[in-house]
N, CA, C and O of each residue as an XYZ file, in Angstrom:
852
protein
N     -19.429      6.513   -131.750
C     -18.742      5.975   -130.584
C     -19.125      6.708   -129.297
O     -19.071      6.128   -128.212
N     -19.512      7.985   -129.417
C     -19.830      8.786   -128.231
C     -21.331      8.978   -128.040
O     -21.769      9.876   -127.320
N     -22.110      8.119   -128.697
C     -23.558      8.300   -128.646
C     -24.108      8.225   -127.231
O     -25.099      8.887   -126.923
N     -23.471      7.412   -126.339
C     -24.007      7.226   -124.993
C     -23.212      8.005   -123.935
O     -23.310      7.715   -122.743
N     -22.437      8.981   -124.371
C     -21.601      9.709   -123.416
C     -22.424     10.410   -122.345
O     -22.038     10.426   -121.176
N     -23.566     10.995   -122.740
C     -24.395     11.696   -121.759
C     -24.973     10.729   -120.739
O     -25.074     11.048   -119.554
N     -25.354      9.538   -121.209
C     -25.907      8.523   -120.309
C     -24.866      8.103   -119.265
O     -25.151      8.058   -118.068
N     -23.662      7.798   -119.740
C     -22.605      7.358   -118.839
C     -22.166      8.480   -117.893
O     -21.865      8.247   -116.722
N     -22.139      9.696   -118.431
C     -21.753     10.835   -117.607
C     -22.777     11.064   -116.496
O     -22.422     11.412   -115.370
N     -24.061     10.862   -116.833
C     -25.117     11.019   -115.832
C     -24.967      9.982   -114.730
O     -25.098     10.302   -113.548
N     -24.693      8.739   -115.115
C     -24.501      7.681   -114.122
C     -23.299      7.984   -113.225
O     -23.348      7.795   -112.009
N     -22.225      8.455   -113.851
C     -21.022      8.789   -113.084
C     -21.300      9.926   -112.127
O     -20.824      9.916   -110.992
N     -22.076     10.920   -112.578
C     -22.379     12.068   -111.728
C     -23.205     11.644   -110.515
O     -22.952     12.104   -109.402
N     -24.184     10.774   -110.723
C     -24.999     10.301   -109.611
C     -24.156      9.533   -108.596
O     -24.313      9.683   -107.385
N     -23.256      8.705   -109.131
C     -22.389      7.930   -108.243
C     -21.483      8.845   -107.419
O     -21.350      8.669   -106.208
N     -20.874      9.805   -108.071
C     -19.967     10.722   -107.369
C     -20.721     11.616   -106.389
O     -20.192     11.978   -105.338
N     -21.953     11.968   -106.735
C     -22.755     12.795   -105.845
C     -23.067     12.035   -104.554
O     -23.042     12.615   -103.468
N     -23.360     10.741   -104.674
C     -23.607      9.926   -103.486
C     -22.358      9.866   -102.603
O     -22.435     10.021   -101.384
N     -21.209      9.637   -103.243
C     -19.957      9.585   -102.483
C     -19.704     10.915   -101.792
O     -19.289     10.955   -100.635
N     -19.959     12.004   -102.513
C     -19.728     13.342   -101.958
C     -20.608     13.577   -100.730
O     -20.136     14.072    -99.706
N     -21.884     13.220   -100.838
C     -22.795     13.436    -99.705
C     -22.365     12.601    -98.499
O     -22.363     13.086    -97.368
N     -22.006     11.360    -98.747
C     -21.574     10.500    -97.653
C     -20.258     10.980    -97.051
O     -20.054     10.899    -95.839
N     -19.375     11.474    -97.897
C     -18.102     11.995    -97.393
C     -18.333     13.207    -96.511
O     -17.722     13.337    -95.450
N     -19.229     14.107    -96.959
C     -19.531     15.292    -96.164
C     -20.139     14.904    -94.814
O     -19.818     15.494    -93.782
N     -21.022     13.902    -94.842
C     -21.634     13.444    -93.594
C     -20.575     12.817    -92.689
O     -20.542     13.072    -91.485
N     -19.706     11.992    -93.287
C     -18.643     11.350    -92.503
C     -17.696     12.387    -91.923
O     -17.263     12.262    -90.778
N     -17.369     13.413    -92.708
C     -16.440     14.441    -92.243
C     -17.029     15.218    -91.063
O     -16.354     15.454    -90.060
N     -18.295     15.610    -91.200
C     -18.965     16.336    -90.117
C     -19.023     15.485    -88.851
O     -18.767     15.967    -87.748
N     -19.367     14.201    -89.036
C     -19.459     13.313    -87.884
C     -18.092     13.065    -87.267
O     -17.978     12.933    -86.048
N     -17.046     12.999    -88.101
C     -15.694     12.768    -87.561
C     -15.280     13.881    -86.613
O     -14.599     13.632    -85.618
N     -15.686     15.101    -86.915
C     -15.357     16.224    -86.031
C     -16.100     16.085    -84.702
O     -15.568     16.435    -83.648
N     -17.332     15.573    -84.757
C     -18.081     15.342    -83.527
C     -17.437     14.222    -82.706
O     -17.418     14.276    -81.477
N     -16.907     13.203    -83.402
C     -16.203     12.117    -82.709
C     -15.017     12.679    -81.935
O     -14.824     12.354    -80.763
N     -14.229     13.517    -82.586
C     -13.045     14.100    -81.950
C     -13.445     14.948    -80.744
O     -12.796     14.888    -79.699
N     -14.502     15.730    -80.885
C     -14.957     16.579    -79.778
C     -15.451     15.736    -78.602
O     -15.161     16.044    -77.446
N     -16.197     14.673    -78.903
C     -16.705     13.805    -77.839
C     -15.562     13.055    -77.157
O     -15.581     12.863    -75.941
N     -14.569     12.634    -77.938
C     -13.406     11.951    -77.362
C     -12.636     12.886    -76.435
O     -12.189     12.486    -75.360
N     -12.488     14.140    -76.866
C     -11.810     15.131    -76.036
C     -12.566     15.366    -74.733
O     -11.959     15.493    -73.669
N     -13.888     15.422    -74.822
C     -14.708     15.612    -73.621
C     -14.559     14.423    -72.672
O     -14.577     14.588    -71.453
N     -14.412     13.222    -73.242
C     -14.207     12.027    -72.418
C     -12.929     12.149    -71.612
O     -12.926     11.920    -70.403
N     -11.844     12.511    -72.280
C     -10.549     12.600    -71.611
C     -10.552     13.699    -70.550
O      -9.979     13.521    -69.475
N     -11.187     14.823    -70.841
C     -11.273     15.893    -69.850
C     -12.006     15.420    -68.599
O     -11.596     15.724    -67.479
N     -13.092     14.677    -68.797
C     -13.846     14.160    -67.651
C     -13.002     13.170    -66.847
O     -13.072     13.142    -65.618
N     -12.209     12.363    -67.543
C     -11.336     11.408    -66.850
C     -10.357     12.152    -65.950
O     -10.188     11.788    -64.787
N      -9.715     13.183    -66.471
C      -8.724     13.920    -65.685
C      -9.361     14.676    -64.515
O      -8.689     14.996    -63.534
N     -10.649     14.955    -64.626
C     -11.352     15.578    -63.493
C     -11.826     14.538    -62.490
O     -12.360     14.881    -61.434
N     -11.630     13.263    -62.823
C     -12.092     12.195    -61.938
C     -13.575     11.915    -62.052
O     -14.142     11.221    -61.209
N     -14.215     12.448    -63.093
C     -15.655     12.250    -63.292
C     -15.862     11.039    -64.204
O     -16.175     11.187    -65.386
N     -15.687      9.857    -63.648
C     -15.652      8.648    -64.463
C     -17.019      8.274    -65.040
O     -17.092      7.766    -66.159
N     -18.085      8.513    -64.308
C     -19.418      8.216    -64.850
C     -19.699      9.101    -66.062
O     -20.216      8.632    -67.076
N     -19.357     10.377    -65.951
C     -19.514     11.288    -67.078
C     -18.647     10.850    -68.246
O     -19.076     10.907    -69.399
N     -17.424     10.412    -67.949
C     -16.520      9.960    -69.005
C     -17.077      8.727    -69.713
O     -16.980      8.616    -70.935
N     -17.650      7.815    -68.959
C     -18.233      6.605    -69.573
C     -19.400      6.966    -70.473
O     -19.581      6.378    -71.539
N     -20.194      7.942    -70.036
C     -21.312      8.393    -70.870
C     -20.780      9.044    -72.146
O     -21.321      8.825    -73.230
N     -19.738      9.832    -72.017
C     -19.146     10.492    -73.182
C     -18.545      9.471    -74.149
O     -18.653      9.636    -75.364
N     -17.925      8.438    -73.633
C     -17.304      7.453    -74.526
C     -18.389      6.647    -75.249
O     -18.193      6.218    -76.386
N     -19.520      6.445    -74.592
C     -20.641      5.786    -75.287
C     -21.163      6.674    -76.417
O     -21.505      6.185    -77.493
N     -21.220      7.968    -76.164
C     -21.642      8.904    -77.216
C     -20.624      8.903    -78.362
O     -20.993      8.953    -79.535
N     -19.357      8.844    -78.005
C     -18.308      8.802    -79.021
C     -18.450      7.559    -79.875
O     -18.287      7.624    -81.094
N     -18.752      6.428    -79.256
C     -18.946      5.177    -79.992
C     -20.095      5.309    -80.990
O     -19.974      4.874    -82.135
N     -21.208      5.905    -80.561
C     -22.364      6.059    -81.444
C     -22.013      6.935    -82.647
O     -22.408      6.638    -83.774
N     -21.275      8.010    -82.402
C     -20.865      8.892    -83.493
C     -19.888      8.177    -84.424
O     -19.984      8.300    -85.645
N     -18.956      7.437    -83.847
C     -17.993      6.690    -84.667
C     -18.713      5.689    -85.560
O     -18.377      5.547    -86.736
N     -19.702      4.996    -85.002
C     -20.434      4.008    -85.790
C     -21.194      4.676    -86.929
O     -21.275      4.130    -88.030
N     -21.748      5.852    -86.668
C     -22.454      6.576    -87.728
C     -21.488      6.984    -88.830
O     -21.818      6.897    -90.013
N     -20.303      7.427    -88.448
C     -19.292      7.783    -89.443
C     -18.921      6.570    -90.299
O     -18.783      6.678    -91.518
N     -18.763      5.424    -89.652
C     -18.352      4.231    -90.372
C     -19.452      3.692    -91.277
O     -19.156      3.022    -92.267
N     -20.714      3.970    -90.960
C     -21.801      3.577    -91.868
C     -21.625      4.252    -93.229
O     -21.821      3.630    -94.273
N     -21.259      5.519    -93.201
C     -21.021      6.244    -94.460
C     -19.815      5.666    -95.182
O     -19.820      5.555    -96.408
N     -18.787      5.299    -94.435
C     -17.580      4.725    -95.040
C     -17.892      3.387    -95.694
O     -17.432      3.116    -96.803
N     -18.666      2.552    -95.019
C     -18.997      1.239    -95.565
C     -19.881      1.365    -96.801
O     -19.785      0.555    -97.723
N     -20.743      2.384    -96.818
C     -21.605      2.593    -97.993
C     -20.793      3.068    -99.195
O     -21.114      2.748   -100.340
N     -19.745      3.830    -98.920
C     -18.853      4.326    -99.976
C     -17.417      4.115    -99.512
O     -16.812      5.018    -98.935
N     -16.864      2.921    -99.763
C     -15.517      2.599    -99.262
C     -14.437      3.584    -99.683
O     -13.391      3.666    -99.041
N     -14.679      4.332   -100.754
C     -13.688      5.314   -101.191
C     -13.377      6.331   -100.085
O     -12.271      6.867   -100.014
N     -14.361      6.582    -99.234
C     -14.179      7.546    -98.152
C     -13.115      7.065    -97.171
O     -12.437      7.869    -96.532
N     -12.978      5.757    -97.061
C     -12.053      5.194    -96.086
C     -10.626      5.628    -96.276
O      -9.823      5.535    -95.347
N     -10.291      6.097    -97.447
C      -8.927      6.539    -97.711
C      -8.683      7.964    -97.205
O      -7.549      8.443    -97.216
N      -9.734      8.631    -96.767
C      -9.593      9.994    -96.259
C      -8.964      9.962    -94.867
O      -9.353      9.151    -94.026
N      -8.007     10.831    -94.627
C      -7.295     10.835    -93.353
C      -8.174     11.116    -92.160
O      -7.886     10.633    -91.065
N      -9.242     11.884    -92.331
C     -10.040     12.279    -91.171
C     -10.753     11.085    -90.537
O     -11.061     11.113    -89.345
N     -11.015     10.044    -91.316
C     -11.679      8.863    -90.767
C     -10.765      8.166    -89.760
O     -11.177      7.864    -88.640
N      -9.535      7.916    -90.166
C      -8.570      7.297    -89.262
C      -8.251      8.166    -88.065
O      -8.078      7.660    -86.956
N      -8.170      9.482    -88.280
C      -7.885     10.403    -87.172
C      -8.973     10.324    -86.103
O      -8.685     10.272    -84.907
N     -10.226     10.316    -86.554
C     -11.336     10.261    -85.600
C     -11.359      8.930    -84.868
O     -11.595      8.888    -83.660
N     -11.113      7.832    -85.596
C     -11.092      6.508    -84.969
C      -9.977      6.427    -83.925
O     -10.160      5.839    -82.860
N      -8.841      7.010    -84.230
C      -7.710      7.008    -83.296
C      -8.046      7.799    -82.027
O      -7.727      7.373    -80.917
N      -8.691      8.949    -82.204
C      -9.069      9.767    -81.041
C     -10.064      9.023    -80.159
O      -9.985      9.071    -78.931
N     -10.991      8.342    -80.798
C     -11.983      7.557    -80.045
C     -11.297      6.427    -79.275
O     -11.582      6.208    -78.097
N     -10.393      5.714    -79.948
C      -9.662      4.626    -79.286
C      -8.853      5.150    -78.108
O      -8.822      4.535    -77.042
N      -8.200      6.286    -78.305
C      -7.415      6.889    -77.221
C      -8.302      7.187    -76.014
O      -7.932      6.880    -74.880
N      -9.463      7.781    -76.251
C     -10.361      8.134    -75.155
C     -10.811      6.891    -74.397
O     -10.839      6.885    -73.167
N     -11.164      5.830    -75.138
C     -11.616      4.594    -74.498
C     -10.500      3.963    -73.663
O     -10.747      3.456    -72.568
N      -9.276      3.998    -74.185
C      -8.129      3.418    -73.476
C      -7.799      4.228    -72.225
O      -7.590      3.658    -71.154
N      -7.752      5.550    -72.355
C      -7.424      6.418    -71.224
C      -8.448      6.243    -70.097
O      -8.085      6.153    -68.924
N      -9.704      6.197    -70.462
C     -10.750      5.992    -69.455
C     -10.533      4.677    -68.710
O     -10.591      4.634    -67.481
N     -10.285      3.611    -69.458
C     -10.115      2.298    -68.837
C      -8.909      2.267    -67.900
O      -9.001      1.758    -66.783
N      -7.793      2.804    -68.349
C      -6.565      2.717    -67.567
C      -6.617      3.558    -66.296
O      -6.149      3.126    -65.242
N      -7.180      4.747    -66.392
C      -7.202      5.627    -65.225
C      -8.354      5.294    -64.280
O      -8.227      5.437    -63.064
N      -9.479      4.850    -64.843
C     -10.626      4.500    -63.997
C     -10.500      3.095    -63.419
O     -11.269      2.713    -62.536
N      -9.525      2.321    -63.918
C      -9.342      0.966    -63.408
C     -10.286     -0.046    -64.026
O     -10.541     -1.096    -63.437
N     -10.810      0.258    -65.214
C     -11.695     -0.675    -65.918
C     -10.863     -1.641    -66.765
O      -9.654     -1.462    -66.917
N     -11.520     -2.663    -67.312
C     -10.832     -3.572    -68.227
C     -10.469     -2.832    -69.510
O     -11.250     -2.028    -70.018
N      -9.279     -3.112    -70.024
C      -8.829     -2.461    -71.253
C      -9.641     -2.984    -72.431
O      -9.654     -4.191    -72.670
N     -10.330     -2.099    -73.186
C     -11.106     -2.562    -74.341
C     -10.219     -2.777    -75.561
O      -9.329     -1.972    -75.837
N     -10.460     -3.850    -76.284
C      -9.689     -4.138    -77.489
C     -10.327     -3.532    -78.723
O     -11.411     -2.956    -78.635
N      -9.678     -3.649    -79.872
C     -10.191     -3.059    -81.120
C     -11.595     -3.539    -81.477
O     -12.462     -2.739    -81.829
N     -11.815     -4.864    -81.384
C     -13.127     -5.406    -81.749
C     -14.217     -4.909    -80.799
O     -15.344     -4.646    -81.217
N     -13.871     -4.783    -79.529
C     -14.857     -4.363    -78.531
C     -15.363     -2.950    -78.777
O     -16.544     -2.663    -78.586
N     -14.463     -2.070    -79.202
C     -14.899     -0.687    -79.435
C     -15.168     -0.418    -80.913
O     -15.584      0.683    -81.274
N     -14.934     -1.411    -81.770
C     -15.312     -1.298    -83.178
C     -14.391     -0.478    -84.054
O     -14.849      0.197    -84.976
N     -13.073     -0.527    -83.772
C     -12.129      0.227    -84.600
C     -11.125     -0.719    -85.248
O     -10.942     -1.852    -84.803
N     -10.485     -0.241    -86.294
C      -9.431     -0.986    -86.972
C      -8.259     -1.201    -86.004
O      -7.929     -0.292    -85.242
N      -7.618     -2.388    -86.016
C      -6.498     -2.639    -85.097
C      -5.385     -1.597    -85.171
O      -4.809     -1.233    -84.146
N      -5.078     -1.116    -86.375
C      -4.024     -0.100    -86.496
C      -4.449      1.202    -85.833
O      -3.632      1.867    -85.197
N      -5.711      1.570    -85.974
C      -6.199      2.788    -85.313
C      -6.174      2.611    -83.796
O      -5.872      3.552    -83.062
N      -6.493      1.401    -83.329
C      -6.444      1.123    -81.891
C      -5.017      1.247    -81.358
O      -4.795      1.835    -80.299
N      -4.063      0.699    -82.084
C      -2.661      0.782    -81.651
C      -2.191      2.229    -81.592
O      -1.480      2.622    -80.668
N      -2.593      3.019    -82.584
C      -2.198      4.428    -82.575
C      -2.885      5.189    -81.451
O      -2.297      6.091    -80.855
N      -4.132      4.825    -81.160
C      -4.815      5.427    -80.019
C      -4.145      5.053    -78.714
O      -4.044      5.869    -77.799
N      -3.685      3.806    -78.634
C      -2.946      3.350    -77.455
C      -1.663      4.158    -77.286
O      -1.292      4.538    -76.175
N      -0.988      4.416    -78.419
C       0.225      5.226    -78.357
C      -0.052      6.641    -77.885
O       0.702      7.190    -77.081
N      -1.130      7.231    -78.378
C      -1.487      8.586    -77.950
C      -1.873      8.622    -76.471
O      -1.693      9.640    -75.803
N      -2.403      7.510    -75.964
C      -2.808      7.458    -74.553
C      -1.627      7.664    -73.611
O      -1.808      8.099    -72.473
N      -0.422      7.354    -74.077
C       0.767      7.528    -73.235
C       0.906      8.990    -72.801
O       1.261      9.268    -71.657
N       0.628      9.907    -73.704
C       0.710     11.319    -73.364
C      -0.283     11.714    -72.283
O       0.033     12.523    -71.411
N      -1.483     11.146    -72.338
C      -2.483     11.440    -71.310
C      -2.113     10.796    -69.978
O      -2.399     11.350    -68.917
N      -1.477      9.628    -70.033
C      -1.005      9.002    -68.795
C       0.101      9.834    -68.161
O       0.186      9.942    -66.938
N       0.951     10.421    -69.005
C       1.987     11.313    -68.471
C       1.340     12.489    -67.739
O       1.776     12.860    -66.649
N       0.324     13.061    -68.324
C      -0.391     14.165    -67.675
C      -0.952     13.718    -66.329
O      -0.907     14.463    -65.350
N      -1.481     12.493    -66.289
C      -2.035     11.967    -65.035
C      -0.931     11.770    -63.998
O      -1.116     12.069    -62.818
N       0.203     11.271    -64.443
C       1.336     11.075    -63.523
C       1.755     12.409    -62.913
O       1.993     12.494    -61.709
N       1.845     13.442    -63.734
C       2.246     14.760    -63.225
C       1.227     15.288    -62.217
O       1.598     15.919    -61.228
N      -0.065     15.027    -62.471
C      -1.094     15.427    -61.504
C      -0.901     14.693    -60.174
O      -1.047     15.281    -59.103
N      -0.575     13.412    -60.259
C      -0.353     12.618    -59.045
C       0.870     13.115    -58.281
O       0.861     13.178    -57.051
N       1.922     13.469    -59.018
C       3.130     13.994    -58.366
C       2.805     15.284    -57.620
O       3.266     15.494    -56.498
N       2.008     16.143    -58.250
C       1.652     17.404    -57.592
C       0.838     17.158    -56.320
O       0.879     17.957    -55.385
N       0.099     16.044    -56.296
C      -0.687     15.709    -55.100
C       0.111     14.850    -54.128
O      -0.420     14.374    -53.124
N       1.389     14.657    -54.435
C       2.307     13.865    -53.601
C       1.855     12.407    -53.509
O       2.068     11.756    -52.486
N       1.238     11.898    -54.560
C       0.838     10.493    -54.626
C       1.847      9.749    -55.504
O       1.534      9.283    -56.599
N       3.060      9.659    -54.980
C       4.175      9.150    -55.773
C       4.035      7.662    -56.082
O       4.382      7.224    -57.179
N       3.539      6.893    -55.141
C       3.396      5.452    -55.368
C       2.430      5.176    -56.523
O       2.694      4.332    -57.379
N       1.317      5.894    -56.534
C       0.356      5.721    -57.626
C       0.969      6.170    -58.944
O       0.728      5.563    -59.987
N       1.763      7.237    -58.895
C       2.422      7.732    -60.110
C       3.352      6.671    -60.694
O       3.444      6.525    -61.913
N       4.043      5.932    -59.822
C       4.939      4.873    -60.294
C       4.166      3.804    -61.056
O       4.650      3.270    -62.054
N       2.973      3.497    -60.587
C       2.144      2.484    -61.248
C       1.812      2.903    -62.677
O       1.869      2.090    -63.600
N       1.469      4.165    -62.849
C       1.112      4.641    -64.188
C       2.332      4.779    -65.094
O       2.225      4.619    -66.310
N       3.476      5.073    -64.514
C       4.703      5.082    -65.315
C       4.988      3.680    -65.848
O       5.416      3.523    -66.991
N       4.752      2.671    -65.027
C       4.935      1.292    -65.483
C       3.979      0.972    -66.627
O       4.352      0.277    -67.573
N       2.753      1.474    -66.545
C       1.791      1.290    -67.640
C       2.322      1.920    -68.922
O       2.271      1.315    -69.994
N       2.830      3.140    -68.797
C       3.350      3.849    -69.963
C       4.478      3.058    -70.612
O       4.534      2.923    -71.835
N       5.370      2.540    -69.786
C       6.500      1.785    -70.311
C       6.037      0.492    -70.970
O       6.571      0.091    -72.004
N       5.049     -0.158    -70.374
C       4.538     -1.402    -70.950
C       3.896     -1.145    -72.313
O       4.063     -1.931    -73.246
N       3.165     -0.045    -72.417
C       2.559      0.313    -73.706
C       3.639      0.558    -74.749
O       3.545      0.072    -75.876
N       4.665      1.311    -74.370
C       5.758      1.602    -75.295
C       6.430      0.318    -75.769
O       6.678      0.155    -76.963
N       6.726     -0.591    -74.850
C       7.383     -1.839    -75.211
C       6.511     -2.648    -76.169
O       7.020     -3.276    -77.098
N       5.220     -2.634    -75.947
C       4.301     -3.362    -76.822
C       4.280     -2.763    -78.225
O       4.311     -3.489    -79.219
N       4.225     -1.430    -78.299
C       4.187     -0.769    -79.607
C       5.455     -1.030    -80.406
O       5.410     -1.176    -81.627
N       6.571     -1.087    -79.719
C       7.850     -1.297    -80.399
C       7.965     -2.680    -81.024
O       8.837     -2.905    -81.864
N       7.109     -3.600    -80.633
C       7.174     -4.952    -81.183
C       6.539     -5.046    -82.575
O       6.637     -6.083    -83.231
N       5.888     -3.963    -83.029
C       5.237     -3.969    -84.340
C       6.187     -3.377    -85.381
O       6.241     -2.164    -85.580
N       6.923     -4.255    -86.030
C       7.931     -3.829    -86.997
C       7.383     -3.980    -88.414
O       7.761     -4.889    -89.154
N       6.480     -3.063    -88.770
C       5.863     -3.081    -90.096
C       5.997     -1.689    -90.719
O       6.237     -0.710    -90.012
N       5.842     -1.607    -92.041
C       5.933     -0.292    -92.691
C       4.888      0.689    -92.150
O       3.811      0.292    -91.704
N       5.230      1.965    -92.200
C       4.325      3.008    -91.708
C       2.972      2.971    -92.405
O       1.943      3.248    -91.790
N       2.977      2.625    -93.703
C       1.718      2.587    -94.454
C       0.779      1.506    -93.928
O      -0.442      1.634    -94.023
N       1.355      0.442    -93.372
C       0.546     -0.652    -92.827
C       0.012     -0.290    -91.445
O      -1.148     -0.556    -91.130
N       0.861      0.315    -90.629
C       0.478      0.634    -89.247
C      -0.090      2.039    -89.083
O      -0.411      2.448    -87.967
N      -0.219      2.778    -90.173
C      -0.775      4.133    -90.138
C       0.046      5.076    -89.263
O      -0.504      5.897    -88.529
N       1.354      4.951    -89.350
C       2.223      5.887    -88.638
C       2.560      5.485    -87.219
O       2.918      6.336    -86.405
N       2.451      4.195    -86.905
C       2.661      3.750    -85.525
C       4.084      4.008    -85.046
O       4.294      4.310    -83.871
N       5.064      3.895    -85.938
C       6.453      4.109    -85.521
C       6.642      5.509    -84.949
O       7.360      5.690    -83.966
N       6.004      6.489    -85.560
C       6.102      7.864    -85.056
C       5.544      7.959    -83.646
O       6.132      8.611    -82.783
N       4.414      7.312    -83.410
C       3.817      7.359    -82.071
C       4.633      6.564    -81.070
O       4.671      6.902    -79.887
N       5.283      5.512    -81.536
C       6.168      4.757    -80.645
C       7.316      5.639    -80.175
O       7.686      5.619    -79.001
N       7.878      6.416    -81.104
C       8.971      7.322    -80.746
C       8.494      8.398    -79.771
O       9.199      8.756    -78.828
N       7.291      8.904    -80.013
C       6.737      9.914    -79.111
C       6.486      9.322    -77.721
O       6.713      9.978    -76.704
N       6.017      8.078    -77.694
C       5.777      7.405    -76.415
C       7.077      7.217    -75.649
O       7.117      7.392    -74.432
N       8.139      6.859    -76.364
C       9.440      6.686    -75.708
C       9.887      7.983    -75.055
O      10.366      7.977    -73.921
N       9.732      9.103    -75.770
C      10.106     10.392    -75.196
C       9.282     10.722    -73.967
O       9.809     11.240    -72.983
N       7.984     10.423    -74.019
C       7.112     10.704    -72.876
C       7.502      9.854    -71.673
O       7.490     10.330    -70.538
N       7.847      8.596    -71.926
C       8.251      7.705    -70.828
C       9.543      8.204    -70.184
O       9.660      8.243    -68.959
N      10.501      8.581    -71.011
C      11.794      9.043    -70.481
C      11.639     10.321    -69.665
O      12.229     10.450    -68.593
N      10.842     11.273    -70.171
C      10.639     12.523    -69.434
C       9.900     12.272    -68.126
O      10.224     12.852    -67.090
N       8.911     11.405    -68.196
C       8.122     11.116    -66.994
C       8.963     10.398    -65.952
O       8.831     10.663    -64.757
N       9.824      9.494    -66.393
C      10.715      8.804    -65.448
C      11.623      9.805    -64.742
O      11.868      9.694    -63.541
N      12.121     10.786    -65.499
C      12.947     11.827    -64.899
C      12.177     12.661    -63.899
O      12.681     12.968    -62.819
N      10.947     13.032    -64.256
C      10.111     13.818    -63.339
C       9.811     13.038    -62.058
O       9.850     13.586    -60.957
N       9.514     11.758    -62.224
C       9.167     10.939    -61.061
C      10.390     10.688    -60.185
O      10.285     10.670    -58.959
N      11.545     10.495    -60.813
C      12.778     10.307    -60.043
C      13.067     11.524    -59.179
O      13.421     11.393    -58.008
N      12.915     12.709    -59.760
C      13.122     13.943    -58.996
C      12.117     14.067    -57.865
O      12.455     14.512    -56.768
N      10.883     13.674    -58.136
C       9.849     13.756    -57.104
C      10.146     12.792    -55.958
O       9.946     13.125    -54.790
N      10.621     11.603    -56.299
C      10.962     10.621    -55.267
C      12.113     11.116    -54.398
O      12.088     10.970    -53.176
N      13.114     11.699    -55.036
C      14.250     12.238    -54.278
C      13.795     13.346    -53.345
O      14.214     13.405    -52.189
N      12.942     14.218    -53.842
C      12.436     15.308    -53.029
C      11.616     14.783    -51.861
O      11.714     15.284    -50.741
N      10.795     13.755    -52.141
C       9.960     13.184    -51.089
C      10.821     12.537    -49.999
O      10.547     12.692    -48.808
N      11.862     11.812    -50.418
C      12.756     11.182    -49.440
C      13.503     12.228    -48.619
O      13.678     12.075    -47.410
N      13.941     13.290    -49.289
C      14.648     14.352    -48.590
C      13.760     15.000    -47.547
O      14.196     15.268    -46.428
N      12.498     15.252    -47.922
C      11.574     15.877    -46.986
C      11.304     14.971    -45.786
O      11.189     15.456    -44.661
N      11.200     13.651    -46.015
C      10.986     12.720    -44.901
C      12.189     12.714    -43.956
O      12.024     12.697    -42.736
N      13.397     12.728    -44.521
C      14.604     12.745    -43.685
C      14.683     14.022    -42.860
O      15.070     13.998    -41.691
N      14.309     15.138    -43.485
C      14.342     16.406    -42.767
C      13.331     16.410    -41.624
O      13.606     16.934    -40.545
N      12.155     15.820    -41.869
C      11.145     15.758    -40.794
C      11.636     14.893    -39.643
O      11.464     15.235    -38.473
N      12.258     13.754    -39.997
C      12.778     12.882    -38.943
C      13.879     13.585    -38.146
O      13.955     13.454    -36.924
N      14.742     14.341    -38.866
C      15.807     15.073    -38.192
C      15.227     16.125    -37.257
O      15.700     16.284    -36.132
N      14.200     16.846    -37.718
C      13.555     17.863    -36.890
C      12.922     17.234    -35.651
O      12.992     17.782    -34.551
N      12.289     16.046    -35.857
C      11.687     15.367    -34.715
C      12.742     14.923    -33.704
O      12.537     15.012    -32.493
N      13.890     14.436    -34.230
C      14.968     14.000    -33.354
C      15.540     15.168    -32.561
O      15.764     15.068    -31.355
N      15.775     16.282    -33.264
C      16.322     17.467    -32.597
C      15.351     18.022    -31.573
O      15.738     18.484    -30.499
N      14.066     17.960    -31.939
C      13.054     18.456    -30.997
C      12.985     17.608    -29.752
O      12.763     18.120    -28.654
N      13.176     16.290    -29.920
C      13.116     15.396    -28.759
C      14.302     15.586    -27.840
O      14.206     15.320    -26.642
N      15.434     16.050    -28.390
C      16.655     16.230    -27.588
C      16.635     17.517    -26.783
O      17.370     17.655    -25.804
N      15.796     18.459    -27.192
C      15.776     19.763    -26.485
C      15.114     19.654    -25.112
O      15.016     20.649    -24.394
């Protein structure tokens, strides 16, 4: 009964070795995807949009290379690092589009799974909050309000997906995080608006008093 055990074991070993090599390649590439996505977001926050677009193109190329390994060995697709890298890439593409004023790219356009795109969209809320705080520090309150509205719209959209976490890859958690970011940012912006109005009133009062002297 066990006459062919060595033959079958050899075939199994070759198959597993191929999966292992592809997994190692996918894992290494996934780390490069995350690094390139991070570089994209950093360039966006510096206002270097051309550099950010170049970085997001590099991220796309790395993501596609990672997915080639996944498609060759679908077993790899169950590894968490694949989804993590895809989510980071989606986040970078979304953040670039929203802050640079480009058209928002969809899942098919950037080549990611819809659930990974939604999670990347959720993570983008945190980067938009960072942008809003930068605008507040520069006293660009009107522009900050626009981005707060974007954050709220994203949150409302994410909340409409009422599916199990296993289906959405943890989207509910990111929806909750987005809600917290929106609430904190609204509070920060409200305080900034009050301060800005107070400063304008004080300037007008000083001008009035100066004119009376």
